[in-house]
C-alpha positions in Angstrom: 128.0 165.7 172.3 125.5 165.6 169.4 128.4 164.9 167.0 129.5 161.9 169.1 126.0 160.5 169.1 125.8 161.0 165.3 129.1 159.2 164.7 128.1 156.4 167.1 124.8 156.0 165.3 126.5 155.8 161.9 128.9 153.1 163.3 126.1 151.0 164.6 124.3 151.2 161.2 127.4 150.2 159.3 128.0 147.3 161.7 124.5 146.0 161.4 124.6 146.3 157.6 127.9 144.5 157.4 126.6 141.7 159.6 123.5 141.3 157.6 125.5 141.2 154.4 127.9 138.6 155.8 124.9 136.5 156.8 123.4 136.7 153.3 126.8 135.8 151.8 127.1 132.8 154.0 123.6 131.5 153.2 123.6 132.1 149.4 125.7 133.9 146.9 123.1 135.9 144.9 119.6 134.6 145.8 117.8 132.6 148.4 117.3 128.8 147.7 113.8 128.2 148.9 112.5 125.5 146.5 113.5 122.5 148.6 112.7 124.2 151.9 109.1 125.0 150.8 108.5 121.6 149.1 105.7 119.3 150.4 105.7 115.5 150.4 103.4 114.1 147.8 101.4 111.1 149.0 101.9 107.8 147.2 99.1 106.6 145.0 96.8 104.0 146.5 97.6 100.3 145.9 95.1 97.5 146.0 96.0 94.0 147.0 94.1 92.7 143.9 96.4 94.8 141.7 99.7 93.3 143.1 100.9 90.4 141.0 104.4 90.2 142.4 106.1 91.4 145.6 109.5 90.9 147.1 111.0 92.4 150.2 114.7 93.4 149.9 117.1 94.9 152.4 120.2 96.7 151.1 123.1 98.8 152.4 124.1 102.3 151.2 127.7 103.1 152.0 128.2 106.9 152.1 131.9 106.4 151.4 131.2 105.5 147.8 131.5 108.5 145.5 127.9 108.3 144.3 126.7 108.5 147.9 129.0 111.2 149.3 126.3 113.9 149.1 124.6 112.2 152.1 127.6 113.3 154.3 127.6 116.9 153.0 129.0 118.8 156.0 126.5 121.6 155.7 123.6 119.1 155.9 124.7 115.7 157.1 121.9 113.2 156.9 123.1 111.2 160.0 123.0 114.3 162.2 119.6 115.3 160.9 117.9 112.0 161.4 119.6 111.4 164.8 118.6 114.8 166.0 115.0 114.4 164.9 114.8 111.1 166.9 116.2 112.8 170.0 113.7 115.7 169.8 110.7 113.4 169.3 110.0 114.3 165.7 110.7 110.7 164.5 109.9 107.5 166.3 112.9 105.1 166.7 112.1 101.4 166.4 114.1 98.6 167.8 114.1 96.3 164.8 112.8 96.0 161.3 109.5 94.6 162.5 108.7 98.2 163.5 106.7 97.0 166.5 108.6 98.1 169.6 110.3 101.5 170.1 113.3 103.1 171.8 113.0 106.2 174.0 115.4 109.1 173.2 117.4 108.2 176.3 117.8 104.6 175.1 119.0 105.7 171.7 121.6 108.0 173.4 122.8 105.2 175.7 122.8 102.6 172.8 125.2 104.8 170.7 127.5 105.9 173.5 130.9 104.3 174.1 131.5 103.2 177.7 134.9 102.4 178.9 135.9 101.2 182.3 139.2 102.7 183.5 141.1 103.2 186.7 141.8 106.8 187.9 143.6 108.1 191.0 141.4 108.2 194.1 140.3 111.9 194.5 139.9 111.3 198.3 143.6 110.2 198.5 145.5 112.2 195.9 148.9 111.7 197.6 148.9 107.9 197.0 149.5 107.3 193.3 148.8 103.6 193.7 145.3 104.2 195.2 143.1 103.8 192.1 139.4 103.4 191.7 137.3 102.0 188.9 135.2 104.5 186.9 133.2 104.4 183.7 134.0 107.0 181.0 131.2 107.7 178.6 131.8 109.1 175.1 128.6 110.4 173.4 127.6 109.0 170.0 128.9 111.2 167.1 126.2 111.1 164.4 128.7 112.4 161.8 130.4 109.1 162.0 127.4 107.3 160.5 128.8 105.8 157.2 126.2 103.3 156.2 122.4 103.1 156.0 120.3 100.0 155.8 117.2 100.3 153.6 114.2 97.9 153.7 112.0 98.1 150.7 109.3 96.2 148.7 109.5 95.6 145.0 106.0 95.4 143.6 104.5 94.8 140.2 101.2 96.8 139.8 99.0 95.2 137.2 96.6 98.1 137.1 99.3 100.5 135.8 101.6 97.8 134.4 104.6 99.1 136.2 107.2 97.8 138.7 107.4 100.1 141.7 109.7 100.2 144.7 108.4 101.4 148.1 110.9 102.0 150.8 109.5 100.8 154.2 112.1 101.9 156.7 115.7 103.0 157.0 118.3 102.5 159.7 121.7 104.1 160.4 124.4 101.4 161.1 127.0 101.6 163.8 129.6 99.3 165.4 128.9 98.8 169.2 131.9 98.6 171.5 131.7 96.2 174.4 134.6 95.5 176.8 136.9 97.5 174.5 136.1 95.3 171.5 134.4 96.5 168.3 131.3 94.3 167.5 129.8 93.8 164.0 127.7 96.5 162.4 124.1 96.7 163.6 121.2 99.2 163.2 121.3 102.0 165.8 117.5 102.2 165.3 114.9 102.1 162.6 112.6 104.9 161.4 109.6 104.5 159.1 110.2 105.9 155.7 106.8 107.6 155.2 107.2 109.5 158.4 110.8 110.4 157.8 110.1 111.5 154.2 107.1 113.7 155.2 108.4 115.3 158.3 112.1 115.6 157.6 113.8 114.6 154.3 111.5 116.3 151.8 112.8 119.7 153.0 116.4 118.8 153.6 118.7 120.1 150.8 121.5 118.0 149.2 124.5 119.2 147.4 124.3 118.9 143.6 127.8 118.6 142.1 126.6 119.4 138.7 124.4 122.5 139.3 124.2 124.7 142.4 120.9 126.1 141.2 119.2 122.7 141.0 119.7 121.3 144.5 117.5 118.2 145.3 116.0 117.0 148.5 117.1 113.9 150.4 113.7 112.3 149.8 114.2 112.8 146.1 117.6 111.2 146.2 116.1 108.0 147.7 112.9 107.9 145.6 114.7 108.4 142.3 117.2 105.6 143.2 120.2 107.9 142.8 122.3 106.0 145.3 124.6 103.0 145.0 124.0 100.0 147.2 124.3 96.3 147.6 121.7 93.7 148.7 122.2 91.9 152.0 118.8 90.2 152.5 116.0 88.8 150.4 112.7 87.7 151.9 113.0 84.0 152.8 111.3 81.4 155.1 113.8 81.7 157.9 114.4 85.4 157.7 118.1 84.8 157.0 120.5 87.5 155.8 122.8 86.4 153.0 125.8 86.1 155.4 123.7 83.7 157.6 123.7 81.0 155.0 126.4 78.3 155.5 128.1 78.9 152.2 128.5 82.6 152.8 129.5 82.8 156.5 133.2 82.9 155.9 133.2 84.4 152.5 132.2 88.0 152.3 133.0 88.3 148.6 130.7 85.4 147.8 128.0 87.1 149.9 128.5 90.3 147.9 128.2 88.5 144.6 125.1 86.7 145.8 123.6 90.2 146.5 124.5 91.2 142.9 122.9 88.0 141.6 119.7 89.0 143.4 119.9 92.5 142.0 120.2 91.0 138.5 117.3 88.7 139.1 115.1 91.7 139.9 116.3 93.4 136.8 115.5 90.4 134.6 112.2 89.8 136.2 111.1 93.4 135.4 112.3 93.2 131.8 110.8 89.8 131.2 107.3 91.3 131.7 107.6 93.0 128.3 108.2 92.0 124.7 110.5 94.1 122.6 
């Protein structure tokens, strides 16, 4: 009897040790990556109105299907799933538009992203009659892994006190295509979240895959703040709050709208460089 207990105890110990080893191997190969997980968001330096000589608000789109942005859809840490989940659990506040004045509830966000289709199914109260059909609504929940684009609202500011051009992200929004009456509508923001809140509470501690060095992983906040993404401009602050595609000359010409965004990008580049003499 004692020998049976002894062997049983050895079996349990081996099983637990193997399980722990498997867990460790799944997480990391040789050591624990804690640098990003333990990182804290550093507050931005103060900025006085008197020190701002130039400011321009820009909105741009980051397409995660581009090679430079693929790391945002890393299956182990998908940014869409992370932000969407934090909105649903109340960590982040979801705003209705880029004015950041009115908010969505978690239930409204779920309902907004869901796909609802009206179909006819056999009447469960009369299963023998195949022609007796009733209308029903079939709801498919929103899949955050299908988020492919992010809209970024930011301010370009020239700070005369430090003689530097700085970029401050104001808010970000995942884009999706609503479906109504079986038709796919144009892309629109699912919701907006404030960048400062998202950076501090979520993205500073979310690790991203580094294709060049596994020992030097970066955070999602670092990826945005160091401008490591590829993007195109879709809006430039104007009197009527138009997007580029809203202007008459760009309504039916998406290529011309894209080139106009590149022209704006070049204008920002030249404006910054014209501040100095070389």
